[in-house]
N, C-alpha and C positions, 0 to 999 in steps of 0.2 A: 599145496602152496603155489604150484605153478599157475593155477588159475587166478590167483590173487593179483599178481603183477605181470602183465603181458610184456613180452619183448617185441617192440615195434621197430621196423626197419624204415628209415626215413625215405628210402627210394621206392617203397611199395605203393601200389595203388590203394587209395583209401587212407593213407597215412595222415594227410592233412585233416580229414574229418575226425579220425580217431584222436589226434593230438588236440584238436579244438575242443573235443568233448572233455578231455582230461583237464584242459585249462579253464573250461567254463566255470564261472563262479556261481555256485548254487545259493540257496537261501529260501526263506519263507515267502509266501504270497505277499508281495510288497503292498498291494492295495488293501488287503485285509488288515495287515499290521498297521498301515498308516491310518486307516479309519479309526481303529481302536486307540492308537496313540493320540490322535487329534482330540478325542473325547477326554482322555486322561489329562492332557495338557490344559484343556479348557477348564476342567474341574479344579485342577490345582491352582490355576490363576484366580478362579472365583472363590474357592473355599480355603485355600492355604493349608495350614497344618491339619485341619479337620479332614481334608481329602487325603493327605499323606497317611494319617492314622488309619483311615478306612481302607485304603489300598494296601497298606502293609498287613493289615489283618486278613484281607481277602486273598492277596497273592502270595504272601510269605507265611501266613498262618501264625503271625506273631502279634498279640495285642500289646500296644504301647500307649503310654500317655505322652502328652507334650513334653513333660519333664524328662521322659526317658528317650526322647528323640536324640538328644546329644549325648555322646560318650564323654564322661567327665575326665578331667585331667588325672584324677586318682585311678580311674579304670585303665587309662593308658599306661600309667606307671605300673599297675599290677600286672597288666598283660606282658610288659617287658620283663618284669621280675619272674614271671611264670615260665619264660622261655629257657630251655637248656642253654648252658653257657656256650656250647659249640655253635648253636643256632645264632645266638646274639653276636658271636665273633664273626660268623660268616656274613650276617647281615651288615655288620659295621664295616667289614672289609669291602663288601660290594658297594655300599654307600660311599666309602672313601674313594674307590677307584672310579665310580661314576662321576663323583664331584671333580676329581682331578682332570678327567677327560673333558668334561663340559666347561671347565674353567677356560679351556683353550678357545671356546666359542664366544667368549665375552666380546661385546662391541661397545665402542665409545662414540659419543657425539663428535662432530667435526664441523669446521668452518674454514672458508677461504675467501680472499678478496680477489675479484676478477679485474681485468684491465680497465673497465669503465667505472670502477669504484663501488660496485655492489658487493656486499658481504653476504655470502650464501652458505648454507650449511644444513645439517640434519641433527636434530635433537633426538637422542635415543633414551627412552625411559621404560622401566619395567611396567607391566600391567599391575594394577593395584590389588586385585583379588581374583584368584583362579579357583575353579572347582575341579576336583579329581574324582572320577567315578571308578570304583573298585568293585568288580563283580563278586557275587557270592558263589556258594556251591563249589563244584570242581574247579571253577575258573577263578577262585580267590587266590591270587598270587602275590605274596609279599614282595617278590622281585619287581612286579609292575608298580607297586607303590613307590619303590625307590626310583624307578626309571621315570615316573611321571612327576614326582615331587622334587627330587634333587635338582634337576635343571631349572625348575621354577625358582628354587631358592638361590641358585647360582646367579640367575638373572636379576635377582633382587625383588621378586614379588613379595609384597608386604604380608598378604594374608592368603593362606591356602586352605580351602574348605574341602574336606573329603566326605563322600557319601558311599555307603555300602549297605546292601540289603541285610537285615537281621536274619538269624536262623533260630528255629525252635531249640537247637542244641546250644545256643549261646553265642557269644561273640567269638570271632576268629582271632585268637590271641596272637598268631603270627602276623596277621595283617595289621593289627593294632600296634604290635611291637615295631614293625617296619615304619608305620606312620610316626611313631615317637622318635625313632632314629632319624628319619628324613626331615622332620621339623614341620609336620602338619600343624596348622593353627587350631582347627576344630574338626571333629568327626561326628557324622550323623548316621543313625541307623535307618536308612531309607534307600531303596534301590529302584530299579526299573525306570520306565518312562517318567514316573511321578518324581523321581529324584532329579532327573534332567530338567523337568519343568520347574522344580523348586529352585535349582541353581540358576536357571535362566531368568526367572521372574521374581524370585524371592517369596518367602512366606513369613508368618509371624516369628518363626524360629530360625529359619535358614536364610542367610543373606544372599542377595543377588550377586552374581559374579560377572567378570568380564569375559572369561573364556572357560570352556569345559574341555577337559582331556580325559582319556582313559577308554579302555575297551568295554564291550558289553554285548548282549544278545541282540537279536533283530529288533526288538522293541526299543532298546536303548539307542541303537544306531538310527532308527527311524526318528526317535525323539530329538536326537542331536541335529539331524537334517532339518527338522521342522522348526527348531528354535534358532537356527542359524540366522543371523541378521539382528535378532534381539541380543545375541551373545555370539562370540566367536567360538569355533570348535577346532579341534586338531584335524580330524579326518573321520571317515566312517570305515573302521577297520573290518576286514573279513578274516576268514580262516587262515591259519598258518600255511606257509609255502616254503619248500626248499627245492632248489634245482642244483644238481651236482654235475659238473663237467669233469670227467675223469679220462685219463689216457690209459694205455695198456699196462703201464707200470703201477697204477694205483692199487692199493690194498683193497680187495673186495669186501673184507670184513669192516673196514672203516666206512666205505660207501654205504653198505647195508645198514650199519648202526646209525648213520646220520639220516638216512631215509626213514628209519623206524622212529627216530627221536621226534621228527616233525609231524609224524602221522599220529602221535599218541595224544594230541590235545583234547580230543573227545567230541568234536562236532560231527565227525564223519565226513567232513568236506575239505579236510586238509589235502594239500597237493604235494606229492613227493615224486620227483622225476630225476632220472639219470640220463645224461647225454654222453655217449662215448663212441669213438670210432672203432672200438674193439668188441666184436661179437663174443669173444671168449670172456672178456671182463663182464659183460652183461649176464652171461650164463652163470659165472661164478658169483656175482652179486645176488642173483635169484636164489642160488643154493644157500648163500649166507643168510638171506632173509628167512628162509625156511628153518635154518638152524638157530638163529638168534631170537625169533619171535616167541616160541612157546613159553619160556620162563618169564616173559615180561608181564608186569602187573596189569597193564591196560591192553592186553592182547585183543580183546573184542573191539575196542575203539580203533586200534591199529588196523585190524583186518577190514573193518568197514571203510576206513579212509583209503587203504591201498586198493581195495576192490573198485572204488569209485574214481579215484584220481591219482593212482600210482601207475608208473610206467618206466620201463628200461628201454631207452631209445638208442638204436645203433645208427649213427650218422656217418657221413662220408669222411669227415676229418674234423679237426678242432676248429677250423674256420667255419664250417657248417654249424658246429655246436655253438660257437659264438653268435652267429646270426640268429639261431633259434632262441638263444638266451635273451638277446636284445628284444626280440619280439614278445617273449613271455614277460620280461621285466619282473623277475621274481623278488619276493621279500628277502629270502636268504639265497645267496649264490655261492656255492663252494667250488673252488678250483683245485682239484686233486690231480694236478698235472705237473710235468717238468716245467720249470720257469714260470710259475703262476703269476709273478709280477708283470711279466711281458704280456700275458693274456689280459690281465686286469686293466692294464693301461689302455686297452682297446675296447673296453666295455663302458657303456654309458648308463644302462638301465638296470639298476638293482638297488634294493633297500640297503643291503650290507653285503660286502664281498669278503669271503674267508679264504685266505691264501695258504695252500699246502696241507699236508696230512695231519698237522698238529693244531689246526685252527678249526675245529668243528663249530657249527652254529650254536650249540649249547654254551660254548665259551662266551659268545656274545650275549646270549640270553641272560647270563648271570653276572659274570665277573670281569670281562675284558675291560669294560668302561664305556664304549659307545652304547647308544640307546637301543634297547630291543623293541621299542615302539616304531615299527617300520611300515612303509607303504605296502599294501597287498592288492591282489586282484589286478595286477598290471599297472597300478597307479604309480609305481616307481619310475614311470616315464616322465612324471611331472611333480611328484611329491618327494619329500626328503624325510629322513628319520626325525623323530621328535628331538628338539634341541633347545638350547638357551634362546636362540633366535625366535622361537615360537612364543616366548613369554615377553617379548619386547615390542614396543610400538615406536614408530618413527614419525617425527614431525618436521616438516620443511621449515627453514628459517630464512627470511629475506630481509635485508636492510639496504637502503639506497640513499644516496646523497642527491642534492639538487642537480649536481653535474651529471650524475648517472641518468636521472629522469629526463634531462634535456637531451642527452645523447641517444637514449633508446626510445624516447617518447614518440617521434614521428613514425617509426616502424610499428610500435604498439597501436597507434591510432589507425594506421593503414589496415592492419590485421583486424582490429575491432570493427571498423566500418565495412570491411569485406564480408564479415559475418553478420552484419546488420545490427551491431550493438553500439549505438551512438552514445549511450550513457557511459559505457566502458571508455570510449575514446575521450569523452568530455572530462572524465575523472583524471585522465592523464594530462590532457591539454591544459587544464587550469593550473597544473603544477609546473608548466614550462614557461609561464608568463614572467 
């Protein structure tokens, strides 16, 4: 196990290069993927449902008819009924907690009158129709359905369209049950880049949406990038990341468990890093990783991720750890230190911060309430978690009186003429007569 996760010392020569390699975001050949996705999008725009059915048969191995593209309301009800009671209880609890948290993010329109008599404001309205992409296979997560749909509902989105690739084994009943609980308007059995194209441009069966949210593989992410502009998107999400800052008093078993948790997602490109000023803790965590790994069901996935992007880093002190964390801007940042609130107050770049030994990242993944759709790949420097604000649009409102235009008109005309726009100046000037 020692070869799986290296212990790096931040003061050693070569540390910067080794740390950069661990932080580097991997992925498929973007140019190859983009070429393939451009062709898929073009075909869906041209042929609509016919293209969706062909790609579903080719890529997913599932023959469908147009009538079978949509999951019926009866099928959604049956999926919910098929779930064990404890699963439905847990999903409903998660949905309720997510809803309560996101209700705090609601925004309202506002207006004010300024000293010259202008009435200015901002009108805030929800998007009319949103598309939610839900991956299939190992990445089919009911929790992600809740995290993407519930904030949209809280925002007041009228119609939520969900797409998810079909499987030869049949529908994923847990995903459909979550869709029913969250309040999805309609669900379609289509995935991949073709599903993104359908949401962006519409087909005979799937309506065009205003925004697309949700995770997906390299082809889905490439499609989201390519349709952006025709439709809004949330972001292009990458593999999961956790960075743990721990002091000498931290429990090495907790640290190891949290590194393993984020390494098990399955892409092999997940990032799991410890920053600690204690060499003794780093050694103890490595021993705990060796002890805790063998019984885990996704051991092979975890080993692959830890070999590629796992590290236990011994830093000078907690201030050095803070500076490195700011540079990394991780998706999940855990603070297993004395007085974690004090350290958190000095951090700017993280998708979510988890304070203390009893707030592991999985608490946020499922039931805490904040969204688990978080910025990855260092984008926490400028992106925020998915929230109600992502499903709202803002419109500026301006109302002016004749007195106001007489007061401000000369300055407007001066600026318009300075920029060479005589018609702009004239439109104001005629109102001052």
